[in-house]
Each structure stands twice: as structure tokens, then as C-alpha cells.
N, C-alpha and C positions, 0 to 999 in steps of 0.2 A: 187201090185204097180209095174206097167211095168216099163219100163225106159225112155217110153217117158214123163209119168208125173213125176218122180222121181225129178228129176231135176228142175222140176218149185216148189215142194213144197219145196224142201232144197233152193230152192233162197227166196223164202217169209221168212221161217225161221231160213235163217242166216241173211235176209234184221232186219227182230224183235231183232234177236240175239244182232247185229250190232248197233242196235238203242239202245239199253239198255245199252251197254261197253263205247256208247258214251256221254251218259246221267249222268254214273255214275261217268266217267271225269268228267265231266263238274262240279258236284257237290260240290267238292273241289275245284275249280277254283277261283280266285280271281276277280273282275274285275275292270276294270281302272277307273280313275275317272283324270279329268285334273286338274288341279291347276297352272292357270296362277299365274306368275309373276307382283306383282301390285307396281311399285317404288312409284308412287305419294301419293296413300293410306299409303305406308311408310314412306313416307317426310313428311305428317302430324302425324303420331302415332311419328317420330323422335322429329320432333317438339316441340310436348306438354307433353313429359314423366312425366313433373313434376305436371302437373294438378291432376293428380291423384294419390298421395302417399297413398293411402288406404294397396298395395299390399306389397310395400316398408315397411310400419310400421310395418306391420304383422313378413316381413323378420326377418327385423333390431331386435324386441326383440325375435325371434327364436334365430337369433345369439348372440345375448350377453348373453342369457344363458350361450351357448359354451366359450365363447370370453369373456373375463372382457374389453379388448381394445379395443372391439368395442362398438358406442356407444348406449346407450338401449333406447335412442329415435330421431328419424329422425323427423325433423321440420324443413325445407328448409326456412319457412315464415321468422324467425329470422336471416337468414345466415346459409350458408352452411361451416357446420367448418370439420377439414382434416377427423375426427372420421367418419362422417358422409359420406364424400366422400367416403372412401372404401367401407361403405356399398352401396352406389350408384353403384360404380363400381363392386361390387361383381353382381349387380346382372342384371348390362346393359351394361358392358363390351363387347364391338366387339370380341376380341380373343376368350374370356370366351363361349361366347355364341355359339363359332365355335365349341370350345373345347367339350363341353356338347353333341351340336349335333353328334359328331363325336361318343362319348359313347355312345349315344342312336342305332348307328348303329351297333357297337360290342355287344352291349345286345342285339339286335335284332338277331345279328349270336347265342349267346349263348344262348339264348330261345328258336332257334330254329334247333340248333346241337344235333346230337346225333342220328336222323331219319331214321327211316328203310325208307331204298328203297321202291318206290313205284311197286305195283307187274306191270307185263307185260302182253299184252293180244295178244295172235297170232292167228293168220287165213293163212291157208294154202289152197287154192283151185286146182281142175285139171280138166279139162271135154276133154274127145276125141271129135274131132274135125266129128261128124256123131252124126243123130237124133237119134239110138237107145245106142249111148256113155252112161257108166255110169256116175256118177257125184262126185268126190272122192272129198273130203275135210280134214281138221284138224284143231281143237280148241286146242288153250293150253291157260294156266295162270299159270305163273312161278312166285316162290318170292325168294326172298335171304334174307338166317339166318344170320344173320351176329356174327357167335359161335364163331369169332377172337378177338371177345372184342375190336372193334376199335371203337365203334358207341361211348363207355365211355370216351374213350382216346379224342374222339372228343370234347364231353360236356366236359370236364376237360381243352382239349388246349381254347375251344371259352373263358368259365372261366377265366384262365390266363389272355386272350388278353383283356377279357374286364377290368377285377383287373389293368391292366397295362394301359386301358382309364382312370381308375377312379384315379388312381397315378398322370395323366398327368393332370386331372382337378385339383387335387390337389395341382400341380406342377406350375401349368396358375394363379391359385386362391392365392397362397402366391409371387410370382411374381408380379401380377399384384397389390397387397397393397404395395409391398415393390417401385411398381412404382409412385402408387398414394403417397404417401409418399415423394419420391424424388421431384415429378411434384410439387408438394404442395409449397413446400421448395424452388423452384429454383423460382416456380410464386411467394412467399412471398416476398423472397429475391428482386427480378424484384420491385414490389410494393415499398420497403421499401429503394432503391435505388433512383427509381424517387423521392422519398418523399423527401429524402435528397438532391435531386441537386434542386429540388423547394427552398427550405431551402434556397441551396447555392446561389440560384439566386435571390432572396429576400436581402439577406449580399451585393453582390456584385455589386447589385444596390443601396442601402447603399451607398458603398464605391465610384460607377461612382459620385454619386452626391454629395457626399465633395471634389470627384475630380474636376469636374466641377468650384465650389466654387474657389478653390485654384487655378485652371488655371486660371479662371479671377482674380483672385487676384495678380497674377503673382509670388504665392509662388510655385509655382510648374511646370517644362516645358511641353512642347507640348507632349515630345516622352515621357514622364512618363505616362501623362496621355493616351497615346494613346495605350499604354498597359494594364490599366485597362480596355478600351472599346474593345481589342480584346477579353478579359478576358469574360467580359461580353456575347460578341457574341460566344465563342466556349461553353461558360455554357448553353446557351440555344439550340442551336445545341447539345449539351450531352442530353438536356431533350428530344428533339424529337425521340434521337437513344433510350434513356432508355424509353419512350412510348411507340417503336414499339416493343422492346426487352420485359415487361410487358405486354400489347397485345400477343404477341408470345406464351409466355408460357402460358398465361391462355385460349388459344385456344386449345394447346395442352395438356392440364389439363380438358379439358373440354370433348376433344376425350377421355383422360381414362375414364373418368368417366361416357362416352354413351350418352351427350351430345350436343345438336345442337351447333356448332361456336356461334350463333345468341343468345345464350339462356339468360333470364334476371336476371337468380340467381345471388344472392349475396356471393360473396367468402369468408369467413374466413383467411385471414391471420396468419401464427401459425408457430411457428418454434418446435412444440414440438417434441421429443423420442431422443433427446439428452441425453447418457449415464453421468449419476452421477460417474457412477463406471464402475470396468471392468465387462463385460459379463464373466462366465469360458469360455476360449478358450481352449475348450476340443474337442482333435482329434473324441473322442469315440461319443462326442454328434452330430459335424458333420456328422459321419458314420452312427449312431441310427434317426437323425432328419433330414439331409437335406433331400426337397423336392424332388430333380432330380436324388439324388441317389436311394430314392425310387422305382423311373422311371425307369430308370435302373436296378436294383431288377428286379421288376416286366416283365422287355424284357427278362433277364434270363431266368424267368421261363417262358416264352410263349418258349421261345426256347429250353427248356427242352422239353417240353410238345410235341412241333415240333418236335423233335425226340424219343420223343416216341411211337406219333404216326406214324411217319411214318417207325417203328422198330415194330407195330401193323399191318402195311401194308404189311407185307412179307408173314403175315398168311393168308388163304384163307377162304374165308367165301361158304358156301354150298348154292347153286340153286337149290331148289324143283320147280317140273313141271309137272300139270295135265294135261289131258284135254281129249276133244273129237272127234273122227272121221268116215270116213265111207272108205272104201276100197272094191273096188268089188263086191259094195252092201251090205256090211256087215260091220255093227258098234262095232267099237274099244273102248276103255278105256285107253288111252293115261300114262305114267307115265313118268318120266324126271328126272334125279338125274346128277348137276354136279359141279366137286370142283377141283380148278387151281394148278397146283403142283410146288410151290417154286425152281423151279432147276437151270431155263436159267436166270429168271431175279430177280426175291426174292427183286425188289423194291430196288437194291443196289446205283441208284442215288439217289432215294430220301434221304434214309439215309444220304449218304456222305454227301450229301446238309445239309441237316440239322446239322451235326452234327461239319462240317464248320460251320455252321450259329453261333451254340453253343459258338462257340470258340472268334466270331467277339463279340459276345453278353456280352461276360465274360470280354476278353481287352476294351472292351468299359465301365462298370463299373468301369474298377479299371482305366482306362484313369481319366473317369470323376471325380473320387477319389482323382487321383495327382492333376489334373487342378484346384479342388474344394479347394481342401490343402493348394496348392501357392493361391490363392484367397481371403482365408482366411489371410493367413500370411500377404499379401499385404495388404490389407483392416485394418487390427492391426496396422500394422508400419505406414497408413499410418493415424488414428487418434492419434496414440500420439505424433504423430510431427507435427502436426494441432491444438491438442488442448493444446501443450507448445505455441504456437504462439497466438494461442488466448487469452488465461489465458494472458501474455505480455500483449498484446493492451490491453487487457479491466483491466488489474491491473495499468499499466505504463502508454505507450502513449497516450491512450485516455482522462484518464484524466489529464494528463500534457498539452496537445491539448483544453482540456475544461478550465483547468486554465487560461493558456494562452490568448484565447480567450475573456475571462471575464476580465483581465487585461487591453489588448488593448482596448475593448469595455467602458473602466471606462476612460480611458484617452483618447479615442475621446469624450467622455462628458464634459471631464476638456478642451476640445479644443488643445490637443497636439495630434495631429494626423500625424502618419507616415502612408500615405496610402500604400505603399508598404508593410511593414511588415503586414496591416490588410489586406491586400490582401492576402498574404503570410499562414497567419492566418488562415483564412478562409477556402484557398483553401489545405493546409495539412491535416487541420480538418476533410473537408469530405475525402481527401483520406484517412486519418486513418479509420474514421468509415467504407467507399467502402470496406476499406482493410479487417476491424474487421467485416463485412456482410459476403466476400469472405469465411474468416476462418470459421463463424459459421455455412455456409451451406455446407462447404466442410467437419465439424466437425460432422454435421447431416448426410450429404449421407454417411459417412464412416461407421456411426452407423448404417445405415437404412442397406447398403448391410451387414453386421458381421452379424446382424442378421437376413438380408435372407441365409445367410448361412447356419449358424447353424440352420433355420428351425422353426418352430412352437414351443413352450414350452410342454408338456407336458399337463397341461388343454385344451390347444387350438386342435381343433379337428383333426380327423386326412383323417377324409371323407371329401366329396367335399361338401361345405356348401352353393354353389348359388342355385338360382332357378332355377326350373327343367324346361324345353323347351318341355318336351311331358311326357306323365302320366306314361310312362314304367322306363320312367329313374327315375322319383320321386321315385319311389315305391322300389328305390334298393339301396339309398344313401340317406344321412342322413340331415335332418333341409331341405327337399324339398317336402315336401307334400301337404305345403298349398298355393303353387303359381302355378295357373292355365297354361296351355299351351300358353294361351293368353296374358294373361298377361307377363307373362315371354319373349314372340315375340314379343312387341311392341317393 
């Protein structure tokens, strides 16, 4: 073969070799598919979430096996109770859906962590600008061998990061349940206050009718009669405000449940959850079971693994290379070896930053505990104070005003009417019952806060219990495998 024909032969061979290398590279690549955002379609699904509850019913059955406080049966056709509302929130709450998708990102990182780096293909060529000049070339293939053990540490760190995201889901689920209980109590109190005001309006209207008769008979002055009419107007205005408060509380509650504001589901009011006795107020229980502290512990573990990884990064990996080339018409076999020497850099900056971040994670966990301990003490003090007031109202004041109302009504039936005393009795009785309603609500919310701070009982699941948002996440968490991605993303 002369120098004129050799370059042409080499060019053809290298062209085929380059095509083969390109094909091999494309085999491992993924293709892109568009997934356009369709909000009108989501709006339709959002408005019809309770049209088909089969998936929620299955989810409720699984959840009830792990948590006795969860409703065993989900059936909104006879009205949605608080227990059923908690199940619905765990299934559809917007914040929980985002948290679970975030965990899917961490899971994808975990599943792909610790992989070897792709091999590198190289080509060098040179040709003297002369028809008789020889074509010189070199083909190389290099591969990095992770002898430092860095890949295993990367896998451990990704696992710790995924565990931290799971802890965040547990914390979000626990806080969502507390928020649903609190919002349900607020809406129930608003509904009850609206009912009381409507009852008061009826009583004030009765007093006003008596006032009109007494004024016509000259037994009541115009000034006294005007006071009664003013009270009636103010009470009717209070009803309009109370109706707005009840509607607003219901819309906020529906939002927590993941339902549209115009949902036609009937909510069943209730004040369940007030403690009959004291829950053991143990700091040890707070440390062991609080879901936010569990997140801080997981984040600290991520910081530990990050520091471990940065320290491992200072140890070198070996890069081996081999190839084939030609120079001056002679074919040659190429071999190469490279290994960095950790003398000048040695990843000192990465190690220092990771160590500092670990210190931040430690202090974050410690200060979180301090804050939670303070919140627990305040919640307990609030509960104790409110309980004393609520018991006094229930035991003394409200029964006293009920008796007063009965006596005034009896005197009115006998014709012995003092309209001002009757009106005062009606208004004081409503104020006492409204105050009692506020005390019950405050007691329940203090109970909910204490329960949230002390964390789930040992019998309750420590792993996320909500529906899966993708198949991968479902396979790595508890009680999530039977709900499809389509159901969970509705």
C-alpha cells in the first residue's frame, strides 16, 4: 500500500469506527417526550374528586389497619366526618402531593447514585499537507476505576437524603392531620355560633313583639322600645358576619382536604379529640416521637454522609486507557495510566464546607428541640387554664343563665313582663354560650397542638402513609402500593 492510497483507506475505516462509537453512545441515551400542562383538564378532575371514591376507600382500609384513630370506612354519601376528612386530606392535600413528588426526586437520585463514570472515546489525527504525506492517528478508550470507594459513599449519602425526604413526608402528614382537626373544630364552632345567633334572633324578635304591645299600651317608653329594636338590628347584622365566618372556615377546611371550594359534600360538625385526662408529658417522648425532630436527625445524617463523601473525594481514582494508532506508517498499541496526587488541593475546600454544614445541622436539631419543648410547655399551660374556665362555665354560669331564662319565660307567660330583664337574659345567655364555645375550641386546639408535638403513638406508622405519586415511590414506602399514579395525581 503506497502513501497515496493509505489515507483513503484509513479515512473509510475511521468513518465506520466513528459511526459505531456514535451508535453505541446513542443506545444508552433516553428520548425526550413532551408532557404539556393542561389546567382545564385538571380543573375538571379537581371538581369531581368525590365522584369515584374507590381508590380512597381502599386507602382508608389499609390506613385503618395501621392507625386505630383513622376511619375504617370511607363513605361521604352520608356526610363527611372528621375521621373521614383526615383520610381524604392524606390522599389529596396539595402540600402532601408536592412533598411526595419531592421524595420521588430523592428516590431517583438514590437509585442512580454510585454508578461508574462513562468510558471516554478519543481520537487524534494528523496529516501532512502533501499528497505523499502519511496519515497519523490514534484511537483511545479510557475508563476510571473508583478504587477510592467514593461510589459506595455516594450511594449512602443519596440513601440518607431519601430517608430525610421520607421523614419530611411523615412530618407533613402528621401536621396535616393536626391542621385538619383544628380547621374542623373552627368550622364546627362557627356553625354552632351561627345556630346560636339564629336562635337569639328568634328570642329577640319575640321580645320585640312584646315591646310593641307594651309601647302601644303606654306601659313602655319610646326610648326603652328603641333600645330593643337596636338590639334586634345588631343581632341580625351579627348573623350576617357569623354566616361569612362559617363559609370562610368551610372553604379553608375544604382546601385542606383537597376539595374544590364549591364542593357539595356535606360536612358533619364535631369536637372530638378533647382529652379526658393528661397525656404523659414526657420530654423523652418528645425527643423520640416528634416528627420534626425526626427530620432534623435525618438531615444531620445527610450532613454526616456528605462530610464522609468529601473526605473520600480526596483519595484518587485510577484512570486506565488503551488504544490503537499509527505513526510514520507503523501501527502501534497504546496503553495509558493516570492517577491524581492529592498534595496541593486534596479537596480541602469541600471538606471544610461539609464539616461546617454538619455543625449547622447539629445546632439546627438542638435549637429545634429547644423550641419544641417551649411550645409543648406553653400548650400544656394553655390547656390547663382553658380547661378550668370551661368547667366553670359548664358547671356554674351556663346552667345559672338557663335557669334564669326559664324563670323569665315563665313570668312572661303569666303576664309579668320586664322586657329589659328578658332582653338582658337572652343576650347574657348567648354571650355565655358563645364564650363556652370559644373555650371548648381553645381546649381542643391546645389538645391538638400537644398531640402534634408529642408525635404519633408507637402503634401508628412511622413511614409515610399517603398514596403514591409514582410507582417507584410506592415500592419504597409503607401502605402505598395499591394506589396508581393516575389516582394519586387527580
